[in-house]
C-alpha positions as CSV (number, residue, x, y, z in Angstrom):
1,M,124.9,108.7,83.5
2,S,123.3,109.2,86.8
3,R,121.4,106.5,88.6
4,S,117.6,106.3,88.1
5,F,115.1,104.9,90.6
6,T,111.6,103.4,90.1
7,I,109.0,104.6,92.5
8,G,109.3,101.3,94.4
9,T,113.0,101.7,94.8
10,L,112.6,105.3,96.0
11,A,109.8,104.2,98.4
12,R,112.0,101.5,99.8
13,D,115.1,103.6,100.1
14,T,113.2,106.5,101.9
15,E,110.6,104.4,103.8
16,C,108.0,106.6,102.1
17,P,104.9,104.9,100.5
18,P,104.6,105.3,96.7
19,E,101.2,107.0,97.1
20,T,102.9,109.6,99.3
21,I,105.6,110.2,96.8
22,R,103.0,110.7,94.1
23,Y,101.1,113.1,96.5
24,Y,104.3,115.1,97.1
25,E,104.7,115.4,93.3
26,R,101.2,116.7,92.9
27,A,101.6,119.1,95.8
28,G,104.8,120.5,94.2
29,L,107.2,119.3,96.8
30,L,108.9,117.0,94.4
31,P,109.6,117.9,90.8
32,P,107.8,115.6,88.3
33,A,109.6,112.4,87.5
34,S,110.7,111.6,84.0
35,R,108.8,108.8,82.3
36,T,109.9,105.7,80.5
37,A,108.4,104.6,77.1
38,G,106.1,102.4,79.2
39,N,105.0,105.5,81.2
40,Y,106.8,104.4,84.4
41,R,108.1,107.1,86.7
42,L,111.9,107.4,86.9
43,Y,113.5,109.4,89.7
44,G,117.1,110.6,90.0
45,P,119.4,111.3,92.9
46,A,118.0,114.8,93.3
47,H,114.6,113.3,93.9
48,L,116.1,111.0,96.5
49,E,117.8,113.8,98.4
50,R,114.7,116.0,98.3
51,L,112.5,113.2,99.5
52,V,114.8,112.5,102.4
53,F,114.7,116.2,103.3
54,I,110.9,116.2,103.1
55,R,110.7,113.0,105.2
56,N,113.0,114.5,107.9
57,C,110.7,117.6,108.0
58,R,107.6,115.4,108.4
59,L,109.3,113.5,111.2
60,L,109.6,116.9,113.0
61,D,105.8,117.3,112.4
62,M,106.2,120.2,110.0
63,T,103.3,121.1,107.7
64,L,103.5,121.0,104.0
65,D,103.5,124.8,103.9
66,E,106.4,124.9,106.3
67,I,108.3,122.3,104.2
68,K,107.6,124.3,101.0
69,Q,109.1,127.4,102.7
70,L,112.2,125.4,103.7
71,L,112.5,123.9,100.3
72,R,112.5,127.4,98.8
73,F,115.4,128.4,101.1
74,R,117.2,125.1,100.2
75,D,116.7,125.8,96.5
76,E,118.5,129.1,96.9
77,P,121.8,128.1,98.4
78,Q,123.1,131.7,98.3
79,S,120.2,133.0,100.5
80,E,120.7,133.9,104.1
81,C,120.1,130.9,106.4
82,G,118.6,133.1,109.1
83,V,115.4,133.2,107.0
84,A,114.5,129.7,108.3
85,H,114.9,130.8,112.0
86,P,111.5,132.4,112.4
87,L,109.8,129.4,110.8
88,I,111.5,127.0,113.2
89,D,110.8,129.3,116.1
90,E,107.1,129.4,115.3
91,H,107.1,125.6,115.0
92,I,108.8,125.3,118.4
93,A,106.1,127.6,119.9
94,H,103.3,125.6,118.4
95,I,104.8,122.3,119.7
96,G,104.9,123.9,123.2
97,E,101.2,124.8,122.8
98,R,100.4,121.2,121.7
99,I,102.2,119.8,124.6
100,A,100.2,121.9,127.0
101,E,97.0,120.9,125.3
102,L,97.9,117.2,125.4
103,E,98.8,117.5,129.1
104,H,95.3,119.1,129.7
105,L,93.8,116.2,127.7
106,Q,95.7,113.7,129.8
107,A,94.4,115.3,133.0
108,Q,90.8,115.1,131.6
109,L,91.2,111.4,130.8
110,Q,92.7,110.7,134.2
111,A,89.8,112.4,135.8
112,L,87.4,110.5,133.6
113,R,89.1,107.2,134.6
114,Q,88.5,108.1,138.3
115,Q,84.8,108.2,137.6
116,C,84.6,104.4,137.6
117,Q,85.8,103.1,141.0
118,P,85.4,100.1,141.6
119,V,84.7,98.1,138.5
120,G,81.1,97.2,138.1
121,A,78.3,96.5,135.6
122,A,78.4,98.6,132.4
123,K,75.0,100.2,133.4
124,K,76.7,101.7,136.5
125,C,80.0,102.6,134.8
126,G,81.1,106.1,135.8
127,I,83.1,106.6,132.6
128,L,80.2,105.7,130.3
129,D,77.9,107.9,132.4
130,R,80.2,110.9,132.2
131,L,80.7,110.5,128.5
132,E,76.9,110.5,128.0
133,Q,76.4,113.8,129.9
134,K,77.9,116.4,127.5
135,T,78.2,116.7,123.8
136,P,81.5,118.4,122.9
137,S,81.2,121.8,121.2
138,S,82.4,122.2,117.6
139,S,85.6,123.9,118.9
140,E,86.3,121.0,121.3
141,R,85.7,118.5,118.5
142,K,88.1,120.4,116.2
143,K,90.8,120.3,118.9
144,T,90.3,116.6,119.3
145,Q,90.5,116.0,115.6
146,D,93.7,118.1,115.4
147,H,95.1,116.0,118.2
148,I,94.2,112.8,116.5
149,R,95.7,114.0,113.2
150,G,98.8,115.1,115.1
151,T,99.1,118.2,113.0
152,H,98.5,121.9,113.2
153,G,97.6,122.2,109.5
154,P,95.2,120.5,107.1
155,A,95.2,116.8,107.1
156,T,97.8,115.4,104.8
157,P,98.4,111.8,103.6
158,G,101.6,110.0,104.2
159,R,102.1,110.7,107.9
């Protein structure tokens, strides 16, 4: 008989919160767990392996859609491994774009920091004064939100 895991054990072994495990089940990344007579979830070794794979993808900042594609390749072991290359190449390009955007953001913040020399009263603070001058456009706000989320796809729990 193969080993079974409760959600708490699976969460501990993978450093993945139980609510994220449940989310991955609902999203179709993990197959549904079997249930005990008391309706507790029971996971097997295949769930553990798949969750480790998902967690490693998330650590590389992959979106759930990218992970789903990689899982499809993984689930077809006879398929050509080169199918994953374009997905990874696209992800690499996107990371490069994000790095450039973050460097631009860093330069903006450094320029903002220079607005307040020397330190004085809040009413004369160059940083506060500069932040009061312009309301960001909706596209600027979206970029900021994307940076805060740290993702290039829809916000997802369990980051």
